[in-house]
N, C-alpha and C positions, 0 to 999 in steps of 0.2 A: 357425392357429399363429403364424405367422409375425410377424403383426403386434403378436402380445401379447408374441413375445419381443423384439423392435425396441424395445417401447415400454418395457420393463425394461432394456434394455442399450442406452442410447444410446452407447454407444462404439464400435459396429459399425457400418459405413457401409453394408453389404450383408450380404442373405441369401440362401441359397438351397436348396433340396433338389433331389437326384438323386438318380438309379438308380444304386446303384455297380456294378452289372454293363454297364451300356451308355452311363453317363454322359450320359443323357438328362434335361435339367432339367425338374422336376415343378412347381415354384413360386421364385418369386423376391421378394426386396424390399428397397427402398432402389439403390443404385448397382450397376452390374454387376459382379458377382463373377468374376475373370477364372478359369472352369474349365479356360480349356486349359491350365493349369499342373497339371490333376491327370488322374493317368496310370496310375491302377488304383487295387485297393485291399488291397496289399502293406501291411507294417506301414513302411516308409519312405515309403510315399507319402503315408501320414494324419497324419504327423508337422506339426507347424504348423512353416510356413516364411514366408520374405520373398518376394516377388513384387512384379513391378510391374505398373501397368497399362497403358494404350494410352498415356497422355499423359506414361509415364514417372514417376508417384507412386508409391511403395511401400507397401505393403499386404501386410498378415500377417495369412495365412491358419490357421483352425482347424477341426477337422473333428470331428464327433460321429454317432455311429448312433442314429437311434431305428426301433421298429417301427411300420409300416405298417398303414392301417386292414385291412390282407387279410393280415398276420402278415408280411408279405416285409419286410426292412431297408430303409430309406430313410438316404441321407446328407445329415446339414448341413453346409453349408458358410458359415463368417463371415468377412467380411473388414473389417480395423481397421484404424487407423492408430498409428503410434505418436506419443502425446502425450508430450511436456516442460513442466514445469512452467515457469511466466514467470520470467526471468532478469532480476536487474537490476543495477543497480551497475555496470558495465562487463563483467559476466561472462557469458560465451557457451558455454552445452554445445551438442556434437554428438553426433550415434549414427551410427557409422560402422559397413557391411557386413562382410563377410569382405574383401571385395577394397579399402578404404580409401574405398569410396564412401560421403560424406556421405547420408546417408538421411532425419535429421532433426535441427533444430537451432531452439534458443531463445536469446534474447539479442540487444544491439544491435549485434553486430558478426557476425550470422548468416549476413549476405548480402554478405559482405566476403571477396573470390576469396582474398585474402594468407591471413585467420583459418581459412579453411576449409580450405587449402592445409598448415596447422601442424596442422590437427586430422588431417586425414586421416594426415599422417609420423609418420615415429617421434616420439613422445613425450620430451620433455626438462625440464631443470629452469628454464630460461628459451631461448628461442626469437627469433631476430629476424624482421621483415617489413619491409624497407627502414630508416627510420631509428627505428622502434618495435619495443618488446618485450614478449613476451608469457611469461608464465609458463604453461605447458603442463602439464597432468596427466591421464594415461590409465589406465582401467581396463578389463578386460574382463567382461562380466556373464555371470557363471557359470549353468551351470545346477542342475537339484535335482530334488527330485521329482515337481513340481508345474510344471516349470520347464522346456522343452524348451531346451537350449544351438543358440541360432541363428549363433553365431559373432558378436557384434554386441559394440561396442567404443563406452564414455562416453568421450569426450575435453574436458576445459572449460579455457577461455583466459581468462587475466587480463592486462591490460595492466598494465606494470611501468613507473610516474611516472620521467620522466625526472630524473637526480641519486639514483636509492635506491641508496642502500649500507647494508654489514651494517653498524651499531651498536654496536662493540666493541672494548676498549682493547686494540691490537696489541703495545704496552709492556709489560703486565702478565706475560704468561707469562715472558719473558726478564727482568725484575724481580724475580720471585718465586723465577724459578732461580739468580739470583746471590746473592739474600739466604738462600737455602737451602745453597748452596756454601759460601758465606761462614759459619753457622753450625754447618754439616758440619766446614768445619776447625777452626773455636773450639772445637769440641765433641773432635775429636780430640786437638787440641793441651794441650786442660784435663786430658785422659785421661793421655796420655804422660806431663805434667808431674805430676798426683796420683796416678797409679798404676803407670804401667809403670816408670819410672825409681825411683821409692821401693823396689819389690818388686826389680829387678835389684839395686840396691844391698844389699837386705837379703840376696838371694843370695848374694853375692859375698862380705859380711862372715859368713854362716853357712858358708861355704865353706872361709874364711879361719881359722875355728876350728876346723873338721874338721883343718885340716893342721897346727894345733898352734900356729900362727902367734897367740900370746896380749900381745903385747908393746907392742902400741896397743889403744888403747881403741875401742871400736864406734861408726860414726861412726851417728848418729840421723837420719833425714831422715824428709821426709812427714808426714802427721798418721793421727790416729784409729787403727785398726788396725796399720800400718805403725809407725807410732813408738812405739807401746806393744811389739810386738814386738823392734824397735831394742833398747828399755830391756833388755828379757826377755835379750836375749842377751848384753849387759853384763853383766846378773848371773852369765849362765851362763859367762862368760868368766872374770869372779873366783873361780867355784866351781872352774872347771880348775885356777887359780892354788893352788888348795886353801883358798880364804877358805868358810866356813860360810854356808849359804843362810839368806838371810835373808827373812823374809815380808814383799813388799812390798804395801804400801796400793793397793788397786785404785784407779786412777784412771779417771774417765770420761770416755769416747772422744767426743771433739768432734770434728766434720767428718771423720767417717770416709768410707769407700767408697761407701756406701749415699748420704748427703748428696751426694758429688759425680755418684751415677749420675743422683739423682732431680734434679741441676740440669740434667744431659747432657739427660737427657727433657725436662723443663719448657723448654727451650729448642726444642726442635725440635715440642715439643707447642704452645708459643706461635706458632709458625708456620704448624703446621696449624688453628689456630683462628681466629689473624688474619687467613690468606689467603681464608675463605668469608666472615669478618665484612665485610672489607672491599670486598668484592663484592655486598653488599647493597643499597647503596645504587643500582648499577643496577637492581635491579630495581623500583625507583620511577617508573621511564621510563614515557611512555604508551604503552597500548597501539596498535598503529598501526591507524589506519582500516578497513582491508584486512582484519586480524584480526579485529576486533569485527563485521565486516559478515559474513565468514563463519560466527561463530558464529548469527548470523539467520539464515543460510541452511539452516543443519543443524536449527536448531530448526525452521523452517517445513517443511523436509523431512520432519521426524518428524513435522510435525504433518500434513501433507499425506498420508503412510503411515498415520497414523489414520482420517484423513477417508476415504479410499481403499476401507479394509476394510470399514468401516463402511458407505459405500456400497455396496461389491460386496454384504454382507449384505442390503442394501435390494434390489437388484438381483435374488439370487436366490431372494428369499422372492418378490417381485411377480411373477417368471415362474412360479413354483408354485401362486401363488394365482390369479391370471389364467387358466390352464388349469385348477386345480381347481375353481373358482367354475363355467367353463364346462361342468362335466360332462366333460371330456375324459380326466382322469384320477383315478385312486385315489387322495386325499391323503394314507392312511394309507400305503400302499406306496411313497408315492414319497419320504414324511417317513424311512421307516426304510432306502430308497435315498439320498438324497442325505446324511443325516447322516454315514456314514463318511469320506464325499468331502469333508468340509468339516472339519478338524481345527481350525478355530478357533470352532467352535458346540461347546456341550457339549449340546445339547438343543434338541427343536423338538417345539411344542406348538399346537393349536390350541383359542382360548378363546372363548366365547360374548362378548355385549356386558356382562357383568357380571364378565366374567373370569374365570368359572370353566372347568376344562380339561376339554376334548372328547375330544379325541387328542394324545396325547405320546409321542415317540422320545426315548431317551437319558435321562439322568440330571442332573436338577436340583439345582442345590446347594441344600441345606437351609438353613432361618432364614431365608426371606426370604418375605416376605406377598404374595404375585403376583397374591393376588385383589385389594388393595389398590391397590398399585401400578398395575396394567392398569385397574382400574376407576376409577381417578383420572385415567386420559388420557379416559374418556367423561366424567366430572366437568369436567374441566376443558373439554370441547369445548360442555357445556350451558352453563358459565359465560363463555364466550367467546359464544355467541349471546344470551345476555343481556345480556351487555356493549353488542354491537353495536346491539339493540333499543333498550336505552336511550339510546345514542351518536346512534342515527337519530332519536330521539323519537317512536317510533310511525309513521314512515313508510313506506311501500309499501317502499323500497327495501330495510330491514332485512327486512321478511318475505320479500322475495325472496332476498336473501343466505344469508337461515337455511333456506327450500327447497328452495336448490342445494345447500347443504352437508350437508343430510339426504340429499338423494338421492344424491351423491357418495361420503357414507360417511367415515369418517376417512381422512387422509391419512398415508403411512407415517412412521413417525417410528424414529429411536433414545430410547431409555427406560431410563433408571438406575433400575434395580429398589429399590435399597436405598440409604441414607443410612448406614450404621453397622452394626456386625457385623465378623465376621472377614473376610468374603471380599466384594470388589465385586462388584456382578454388574449386568450392563447386557444388554441386549437388542433388536434387531431388532422390529418391529413394522408390519407391513403388513393391508389391509382385506383380507378374504376371504368375497366374495359379498355377501348383503344379510343382515339379522338383527344386523347389528354385530358380526359373527364378525369375529377377527383371526388370523391366522397372525403366530407369535412364535419366533424365536430367540434363545436366548440363547449368548451368546460368553463361550469359556471366558475364566477370571479372568488368564488369562498369555498371552493373545494379545496383548494390547496389549504386554508386555513387551520381547520380540522387537523390537518395529518402535521400540521406541526403541532399541536397542543398535546404535549404528552406531560405525566408528571415528573417532576424534577428536571425540565429540562430547561429551566427558565425564560426569557426573550428569546424567540426565534422569528427570524425574518427569512424570506426567500427573494432571493435577487435577481436580476436577468445579467446580462453579459454585460451591461453598462452601467454596473453598480447600482440598480435602482430597484427600489423594495416594487415588489409584485402580490406579496402575499406575507402575513406575519399571523402569530397568535394573539395577539394583540392590535389594537387600533392602529391604523396608519394609514397613510397618507399615499395615494400610489404615484408612482415612480418618484417617490422622494427620495435622498441620497440615502446610502449605506449608510447605518450608525458607524461611527468611529469607536476605536476601542477608548475605553474608560480604566479608570485607575482602580485598583482591587475588583475586577471583573474577570472573571474567568473566559473567555472565547474560544469558540472554536468555530471550523467552516469544513464543509464537502461538497463537491460537486456533484451534480446531479448527472450520472453518466452510468453508462452501463452496455446498451446498447444504441446502434447506429440511429435510430429514429430520436432519440434522445441527447447525444453526444454534441450536436450541434448548434444546440442552443447556448451551453456558456452558463447555465443557471447553476447557483448554488445556496444552500441553505446555513446560515450563521447565526449560530447562539450566542449569547452573552448572558452571564449569572453572578450576579455579585455574590464576594465571597462569603459575605453576610447573610446571605440563605442559605448557605450548605451546615449540611451537622458536626463540622468542624470542632475539636474538645474545644478551643480556644475560641471561637465563636459564640457557643453553645454557654461559656462561660461567661462571655461580655455580655451574651443576652439575659441570660437571670443577672447579673449586677445590676444592668439598665433596670430590669423588672423590679429589682428590692429596691435601687436607688429611688425609681418613680413610687414606689410603697411609702418607704421613708417620707419622700418630700410631700406626699399627699397628706400621712400622719400629721406633720408638723403643720401643713396650711390647717388642717382640721382642729389642731388642739390652739393655735395662733385663734382662730375664729371662735372657738369655745371661750377662751382667755377673753377675747373680746367684746363677747355677747355675755357673758356673766359675772365679770370680774369689773374689766376695765371700762366701761360704758357705764355702766351702774355705777361705781366709783368715782368716776368724773361728774355722774348727776349729783352724787352727794355733797362733791369739792364745791359745786357751784352754790348749791343749797347753802349749804354750811357758812359759805363766806356773804351770802346775801340776808343770813340772819345774824352774822357777827355784825353786818353795817347796819342793822336796824330791821329789814324786812320782817315784821311778825304774822303778815296775813297769807303768806304762801305757804301754803302745807305740804310735808314731805312724806311720801310714801315708798314705805320700801319696796321694793322689786323683787326679790330674791329672800329665802329664808335661810340666810346664809351671816357670814360676819358681816357683809358689807350692808346686807337688810337691816342686821342689830342695830349700827352705827344709824342707820335711817330714823331706826324707832326712836332712840335714843335723843337723835335732834329733835324729833318730832315733838317728844317730852320738854326738851329744853326749850322748844319754842313756846310750848303753850304756857309753861312756868313765866317765861319772859315778859309774855302778853299778859298774863293775869300781873305780875309784877308792875308793869305801865298802867294797866287799866288802874290798878288801886294806888300807883303814883299820881294818874291824873286825877282820882276822885279827891283825894290830901291835896293837891293843889289847888284845884275850884273853889272850895268854902274860903282858903286863903285871898285866894284873888276878889274875894265878895267880900269880905271883911277891908280889907285895904279900899275896896273903892267906896265903902261907908265912910271911912273915918275921912 
């Protein structure tokens, strides 16, 4: 049994079966497992842990119970190593334990003492080792439902080339602030000249008329509404002197307060728009080589995660198939027990040489012709045999190769069961005994989507050999065309390969990351410029709205009321809206209205007796 498990899971360096009560070794395979680290059957003692061998090499111990031949429980102990993907491009990755000791490393600087000390210490943005500088990043390895928290940390170091500096314009911020300050002062001066001074002048003239000082004409200042109100006050002054109201021709308002407010808001808006536009040129700077290399690393890491998931599926099925083919287990029971423990699988089933399903566990996705897809693998094997025989031109070597392949049966493989439809379906297929039977494990359609989601990777897709999308870290349409290269976007691709069962798929992981998403100095400046521009534009809109509500609209209402009063309307009461210059003008106009109304009533009272005397005569 250990030989079968060791052949399926080659990542284990050593396997051992012990009696959990006495700790006595019953069977072993591979290198010696450090059983002295096992101290009983408690839950804590059976959790995965990191230990060291006699030579100081780190090993990861995992434990599992199995039923012995006599009904007693036995304990399987597996010892494995921490394997890191090969690093390139001066990047070095370290795995450190709880005490900060480096237990695994990969990269050109893996054996450099100074770099190892940087990885074991507290990570910072940039650290120094002698006359060299390194960018150091660290992240703890989290636990989960199926992963024990071991207190591990991953640290990555990248050398910073000499002379590296942030490529940003330090004068842009102060210069933009100075321009905004000048524009703000210009707007204030313009509003004082075109709005405040004319309003205060109108307020003083209206108050003079209320006091009864009618000896000199009203001084008309400003433009638009203020000028028209000034002319109306002059007409009211004449009426207070006893002149008859004359209908004044309505003159169009030119250069009113609305135009003034819009011009002021346009100045601030122009600054808010010009600031991001001037920074667009910085976005054309070339992407640093390290940034492009990091994107390739993330893409290759995603491809490696997909390959490992496929490889783990092959290994799990191979272990069940090896034991089941030898008659050591009941295949149906094991399939029912194994499926809930593997959330990445949707169904397990056993098929014959023609693709007919013999045993099944789980629910398989509909709309897929599994018999044709799995039977096609056998046809492909027969076609390869015929090609080998043809290439060998009937030599005895071809006959020997064919007979050897038939004796061994089909090799484990990952098969894409459909190339169209609503849901992409793929499966791991391993031989099961003789007669061409195979054990098939279908992967969940969403099993690969989580593998493509990692911080900083951008948009990622898993595409098949026909460049059709079968997975993504975002929403996607199954079997849609692969997204093309876009402008101002960093694109990377990595094939899913590394083992024989996976190499024939032709799958690739494609990632795209817009340059504007990257923490480059030029784009950081551009994003900040856009933010400041939006804030300035919002402030301009708020100020424009405040002027409209508190000054422009009440002043236009006063203008209409004053024009109606000058035309002879003595009945409409003029109400002030605010306690400011506009409200003060409205109150003065109301007092003038009352005085004119009294004068009209007095004049009517005098005219009535005169008309009576005239009738008597």
